[in-house]
C-alpha distance (Angstrom), angle and dihedral (degrees) to the residues before:
residue distance angle dihedral
M1 . . .
R2 3.80 . .
N3 3.82 91.9 .
W4 3.80 89.1 50.2
N5 3.82 90.6 50.2
F6 3.79 90.9 49.7
L7 3.81 92.1 50.8
G8 3.77 88.1 46.7
F9 3.80 89.7 53.9
L10 3.80 91.4 52.4
C11 3.80 89.5 53.2
L12 3.81 90.7 45.8
A13 3.81 91.9 50.0
F14 3.80 89.9 51.8
V15 3.82 93.0 49.0
L16 3.82 92.5 47.0
R17 3.79 91.4 49.0
V18 3.80 93.1 51.1
E19 3.80 93.3 44.8
S20 3.80 94.1 46.5
L21 3.81 90.1 52.4
K22 3.80 89.3 52.2
F23 3.80 91.2 52.5
R24 3.81 93.2 46.9
K25 3.79 90.9 52.4
S26 3.80 90.1 51.3
A27 3.84 92.5 45.1
Q28 3.82 91.0 -124.2
H29 3.79 99.6 113.1
V30 3.82 91.6 108.5
E31 3.79 116.5 66.4
R32 3.80 123.5 -161.7
I33 3.77 115.8 -127.8
S34 3.78 106.3 -108.2
G35 3.80 130.0 -139.5
S36 3.79 128.6 5.7
A37 3.81 94.5 -25.2
G38 3.79 91.2 63.1
D39 3.81 91.5 48.3
V40 3.81 92.4 49.2
L41 3.79 92.2 47.2
E42 3.80 90.5 56.8
D43 3.81 97.1 42.7
D44 3.80 117.5 129.6
P45 3.82 111.3 -141.6
T46 3.82 94.3 -166.4
G47 3.78 110.1 119.0
R48 3.81 93.3 13.2
L49 3.81 98.4 88.3
K50 3.80 143.3 13.0
V51 3.80 123.5 -143.2
F52 3.80 127.3 -160.5
V53 3.81 113.4 -153.4
Y54 3.79 114.8 -151.9
E55 3.78 114.3 -132.4
L56 3.79 104.9 -132.9
P57 3.82 129.7 -180.0
S58 3.81 109.5 -83.8
K59 3.82 92.4 -112.8
Y60 3.81 87.2 79.4
N61 3.78 94.5 55.3
K62 3.81 128.8 -11.3
K63 3.80 96.9 41.5
T64 3.80 91.9 53.6
V65 3.82 88.8 58.3
Q66 3.81 92.8 46.4
R67 3.80 88.2 53.5
D68 3.82 93.6 53.0
L69 3.82 119.9 14.1
R70 3.81 91.1 -169.6
C71 3.81 85.5 84.0
L72 3.80 88.4 75.1
S73 3.79 94.7 64.9
H74 3.80 108.3 30.0
M75 3.80 120.5 104.1
F76 3.81 92.7 -103.0
A77 3.83 94.5 60.2
A78 3.82 96.1 106.9
E79 3.81 88.7 97.9
I80 3.83 90.3 61.5
Y81 3.78 98.3 44.9
M82 3.79 94.5 43.0
H83 3.79 88.6 57.0
Q84 3.81 91.8 49.5
F85 3.80 90.9 47.2
L86 3.80 94.7 50.5
L87 3.80 93.8 50.5
S88 3.82 90.3 66.8
S89 3.81 99.7 25.7
P90 3.81 120.6 119.6
V91 3.82 88.3 -128.7
R92 3.80 91.1 65.4
T93 3.77 117.2 104.6
L94 3.80 126.3 -166.5
D95 3.80 90.4 -157.4
P96 3.82 109.3 79.1
E97 3.81 90.9 -166.7
E98 3.81 90.8 69.8
A99 3.83 96.1 41.8
D100 3.80 122.4 120.1
W101 3.80 91.8 -168.4
F102 3.81 137.1 24.1
Y103 3.80 121.2 -147.6
T104 3.82 124.9 -158.4
P105 3.84 110.2 -160.7
V106 3.81 105.6 -144.6
Y107 3.82 119.5 155.0
T108 3.80 98.9 -152.7
T109 3.83 95.2 161.9
C110 3.79 90.4 55.6
E111 3.79 96.9 53.1
Y112 3.81 94.1 92.1
L113 3.81 130.2 1.7
T114 3.80 127.8 -169.9
P115 3.85 120.4 -125.7
H116 3.83 86.0 -95.4
G117 3.80 90.7 56.1
H118 3.81 98.2 -108.5
P119 3.82 117.3 136.5
L120 3.77 118.2 -118.1
P121 3.80 107.6 -149.8
F122 3.79 99.0 -161.8
N123 3.82 94.3 110.7
S124 3.81 94.0 36.7
P125 3.84 96.5 92.2
R126 3.81 91.4 53.8
M127 3.81 91.2 45.6
M128 3.81 91.5 50.3
R129 3.82 93.2 45.5
S130 3.80 90.0 50.5
A131 3.80 91.7 52.1
I132 3.82 92.5 48.2
Q133 3.81 91.6 48.1
L134 3.82 89.0 52.2
V135 3.80 92.3 48.9
A136 3.81 92.4 46.3
S137 3.81 93.2 49.8
S138 3.83 96.5 43.0
W139 3.83 103.2 41.6
P140 3.83 130.9 32.8
Y141 3.81 97.0 -135.7
W142 3.80 101.8 83.7
N143 3.81 93.5 51.2
R144 3.81 90.8 45.4
T145 3.82 92.0 64.6
Q146 3.83 104.0 11.4
G147 3.82 86.3 -115.7
A148 3.82 96.8 -54.9
D149 3.82 93.0 132.4
H150 3.81 93.6 43.6
F151 3.79 127.7 94.2
F152 3.79 131.5 -160.7
I153 3.80 133.2 -164.9
V154 3.83 107.3 -131.1
P155 3.82 108.4 170.8
H156 3.82 98.1 167.2
D157 3.83 120.2 130.2
F158 3.80 90.5 -94.2
G159 3.78 99.4 20.3
A160 3.80 117.8 -130.1
C161 3.81 92.0 -2.6
F162 3.81 83.2 82.1
H163 3.79 102.9 -148.3
F164 3.81 132.4 102.0
Q165 3.83 95.3 -143.9
E166 3.78 114.0 74.6
E167 3.79 97.9 -141.8
K168 3.80 92.3 53.3
A169 3.81 92.1 41.3
I170 3.81 89.5 55.0
G171 3.80 90.1 48.3
R172 3.80 90.7 53.2
G173 3.80 97.9 42.8
I174 3.78 124.2 -167.5
L175 3.80 114.4 -35.8
P176 3.84 102.8 -90.1
L177 3.81 94.3 -131.2
L178 3.81 89.3 61.1
Q179 3.80 95.3 54.8
R180 3.81 93.4 106.9
A181 3.81 99.3 34.8
T182 3.81 125.6 91.7
L183 3.79 110.7 -109.3
V184 3.79 121.0 -148.4
Q185 3.78 104.6 -160.6
T186 3.78 145.5 155.3
F187 3.80 92.8 -135.2
G188 3.76 115.6 90.6
Q189 3.81 128.6 163.7
R190 3.78 126.1 146.9
N191 3.80 118.3 -110.7
H192 3.79 92.3 7.7
V193 3.79 128.0 143.4
C194 3.80 91.0 -131.4
L195 3.82 96.1 55.7
K196 3.78 113.2 69.1
E197 3.78 123.3 -164.4
G198 3.78 113.1 -88.3
S199 3.82 96.1 27.8
I200 3.80 119.3 141.3
T201 3.80 113.5 -130.4
I202 3.81 114.4 -147.3
P203 3.81 136.6 -178.0
P204 3.80 119.3 -97.9
Y205 3.78 116.2 -103.8
A206 3.80 116.7 -88.2
P207 3.83 115.4 -179.8
P208 3.83 102.2 -106.9
Q209 3.80 96.8 -157.8
K210 3.80 91.0 51.9
I211 3.80 92.2 48.7
Q212 3.80 93.8 46.9
S213 3.81 91.7 49.3
H214 3.82 89.6 60.9
L215 3.80 98.1 51.4
I216 3.80 114.2 127.6
S217 3.79 131.2 -167.2
P218 3.83 113.0 -61.3
D219 3.81 86.5 -136.4
T220 3.81 90.5 67.9
P221 3.83 108.7 120.4
R222 3.79 115.9 -114.0
S223 3.79 98.0 -126.2
I224 3.83 97.6 162.1
F225 3.80 115.5 81.1
V226 3.83 101.0 -165.3
Y227 3.80 124.8 10.9
F228 3.81 133.6 -171.7
R229 3.78 136.4 154.6
G230 3.79 121.4 -177.9
L231 3.78 146.3 70.3
F232 3.78 121.4 -34.4
Y233 3.81 93.4 -179.2
D234 3.80 131.5 22.1
K235 3.79 100.9 -150.5
R236 3.79 93.6 171.0
N237 3.82 95.8 57.3
D238 3.81 99.1 21.6
P239 3.83 106.1 32.3
K240 3.82 94.9 164.4
G241 3.81 93.0 49.7
G242 3.78 129.7 -140.1
Y243 3.80 97.0 82.4
Y244 3.81 99.2 73.1
A245 3.82 109.6 84.3
R246 3.81 86.4 -8.5
G247 3.81 85.8 -84.7
A248 3.83 93.9 -63.8
R249 3.80 96.0 117.8
A250 3.79 91.9 45.7
A251 3.82 88.3 52.7
V252 3.82 90.6 53.1
W253 3.81 91.0 54.6
E254 3.78 97.1 41.7
N255 3.79 93.6 49.6
F256 3.80 103.2 36.8
K257 3.81 111.0 23.8
D258 3.83 89.9 107.9
N259 3.80 97.4 35.5
P260 3.85 110.3 113.7
L261 3.81 90.4 -146.5
F262 3.81 91.3 62.1
D263 3.80 120.2 73.5
I264 3.81 96.7 -169.5
S265 3.80 130.7 149.2
T266 3.79 145.1 139.5
D267 3.81 88.8 -119.5
H268 3.79 116.3 104.5
P269 3.82 105.6 -152.7
T270 3.79 125.0 -161.5
T271 3.81 86.2 -115.8
Y272 3.83 92.2 59.0
Y273 3.81 95.4 118.4
E274 3.80 92.7 42.5
D275 3.81 90.7 49.2
M276 3.81 91.1 54.7
Q277 3.79 88.2 55.5
R278 3.81 88.8 54.6
A279 3.81 93.4 50.9
I280 3.80 130.5 89.9
F281 3.82 97.3 -157.5
C282 3.82 126.9 27.6
L283 3.79 118.0 -165.2
C284 3.81 114.2 -129.0
P285 3.82 103.9 -176.5
L286 3.78 124.8 169.2
G287 3.80 118.3 -99.4
W288 3.79 121.7 -178.3
A289 3.81 85.7 -32.4
P290 3.82 128.2 27.8
W291 3.82 93.9 -110.5
S292 3.81 133.7 65.9
P293 3.84 138.5 164.8
R294 3.83 88.9 -100.3
L295 3.78 88.0 81.8
V296 3.81 90.8 59.5
E297 3.79 92.9 42.6
A298 3.80 93.5 49.4
V299 3.81 93.2 52.0
V300 3.81 94.5 44.4
F301 3.80 92.1 48.1
G302 3.80 95.3 44.9
C303 3.79 94.8 -116.5
I304 3.80 112.9 142.4
P305 3.83 105.9 -111.8
V306 3.79 113.9 -130.1
I307 3.79 100.7 -154.8
I308 3.80 113.9 -153.1
A309 3.80 105.5 177.7
D310 3.80 118.7 103.8
D311 3.81 115.1 -129.9
I312 3.81 94.0 3.0
V313 3.81 117.2 166.6
L314 3.79 105.7 -143.9
P315 3.82 128.6 -145.0
F316 3.81 117.2 -83.5
A317 3.80 90.6 -8.4
D318 3.82 92.2 175.0
A319 3.81 90.6 58.2
I320 3.81 104.9 33.3
P321 3.83 116.6 60.2
W322 3.80 96.6 -140.2
E323 3.81 93.7 173.7
D324 3.80 89.1 58.5
I325 3.80 99.5 44.8
G326 3.81 100.9 34.4
L327 3.76 142.1 43.3
F328 3.81 122.5 -125.7
V329 3.80 119.5 -148.0
A330 3.80 121.4 -177.2
E331 3.79 114.6 -123.7
K332 3.81 90.5 -119.9
D333 3.83 90.1 56.0
V334 3.80 96.7 57.0
P335 3.86 92.2 106.1
Y336 3.82 87.6 62.7
L337 3.81 96.2 49.8
D338 3.81 94.2 116.0
N339 3.80 92.7 55.6
I340 3.80 92.6 42.3
L341 3.80 94.6 52.0
T342 3.80 97.3 41.2
S343 3.82 88.2 51.8
V344 3.81 94.3 61.1
P345 3.84 106.8 108.6
P346 3.83 116.1 -118.7
K347 3.82 90.6 -121.6
E348 3.81 90.1 57.4
I349 3.79 91.4 49.1
L350 3.81 91.1 50.3
R351 3.80 92.0 49.1
K352 3.80 91.9 51.8
Q353 3.81 90.2 47.9
R354 3.81 91.9 51.2
L355 3.81 90.9 51.2
L356 3.80 90.8 47.9
A357 3.80 89.0 52.2
N358 3.81 89.8 63.9
P359 3.86 105.9 111.4
S360 3.82 92.3 -144.4
M361 3.80 89.6 60.7
K362 3.80 92.5 55.0
Q363 3.80 93.2 42.4
A364 3.80 92.5 55.3
M365 3.81 91.2 59.5
L366 3.81 96.6 53.8
F367 3.80 134.0 75.3
L368 3.79 93.8 -141.2
Q369 3.81 123.7 -157.6
P370 2.93 110.6 -120.6
A371 3.79 93.4 27.6
Q372 3.80 118.2 -115.0
P373 3.82 132.2 -162.7
G374 3.79 111.8 -81.9
D375 3.81 96.6 18.2
A376 3.81 124.9 128.4
F377 3.82 92.9 -84.0
H378 3.79 90.5 56.6
Q379 3.81 92.6 44.4
I380 3.82 88.5 56.9
L381 3.81 90.5 50.4
N382 3.81 89.3 48.0
G383 3.80 88.7 53.8
L384 3.80 91.3 51.1
A385 3.82 92.3 45.5
R386 3.80 91.4 52.7
K387 3.81 89.3 57.6
L388 3.80 90.8 61.3
P389 2.92 139.1 139.8
H390 3.78 95.8 45.7
H391 3.79 111.9 -128.1
H392 3.82 104.7 -103.3
K393 3.82 94.8 -140.5
I394 3.80 93.5 50.8
I395 3.78 92.9 46.8
Y396 3.77 101.6 40.9
G397 3.77 114.1 0.5
D398 3.80 114.8 53.4
N399 3.84 99.3 74.3
Y400 3.81 90.9 -132.9
V401 3.82 112.3 166.1
L402 3.81 123.7 -166.3
N403 3.79 118.7 -128.3
W404 3.80 105.1 -124.6
T405 3.80 93.3 -167.6
A406 3.82 97.9 50.0
G407 3.80 121.0 114.3
P408 3.82 136.7 47.7
V409 3.81 114.5 -23.2
G410 3.82 91.1 -121.6
D411 3.81 90.7 61.0
L412 3.80 91.0 60.2
K413 3.81 94.2 63.5
P414 3.82 115.5 106.0
W415 3.79 116.2 -94.6
């Protein structure tokens, strides 16, 4: 069966190569996103909202970066670059009375990093509470709405639940003071404690200059059928196995480590980005959280993302047609990945590749510096603009009062 699949892949590669050359000659190898998704993707938020940026002491933001510059390049860095973007954005207003939204720049993922560069969120709740207390005591706008017209960037593994292990994140729940605010977060999973209604799900940060420096010719043949680099087991944090990635990554390794169609390994070669551009399918399985930078990398490099994360809520889902550009595989079906992927018709593969070749699709997944129309910054603003106008009863008329002493006792300690 494996030999037959491999021969089938060779035939598929030949067909895809011939067909892609035909499309390039006819200048039709890029396909516009049809319907409402395409319109949303190209929306311009300028003039549709005004944002007031609170000026906080630098200990909440800039000083954390000065203490550890690794914050600028890890996958949680959206909170830093969104702040920088808003400071010079045309949507910023210096008059809080005319603001539609209020933004509190707190770099919670930069507060403490491990030697490996991963943020530990244990102090993040106290840091966030401290910032909210400062805002509430210094300006009248938080108390006026209990934070309902405020938004926060919370790019931790499980957002404002502030823990990297799902079980403990669920036990903590979202920080009570953020119950009314709009959360802009990388974490997204349907019917989950750590994703509140009205949140905006965003892509993780991938350094745009680094990605762009590794681009190769779009005419390069895609000679790799399935590609993945990363952990299959996390023996340090999950020594017994089965908990990390809910066993999905382990199942990939156990079933396909010797399959010639699968180029999978824990090694991370210097040609990683180039290899993705030579692959047809790129596996994007869950890890500790459902999301990872592979999703961004796959889209930017035109590799069809194979999304293995049940109930995932994907970034900018109202603008990016994930069903059209990706392939969803249930976690329980991982052992059948070879049959699933070899059964995708060549015409469907080509259509997904043409959609992925659309520059607006790639732009929406990146926090570009300097910012450009349609990039991830603008998609966030579009998401905020679409939530306007604020419902008057929710903002001013329901007499809802936040409980400032709710939550774990440790979160109530001064930061």
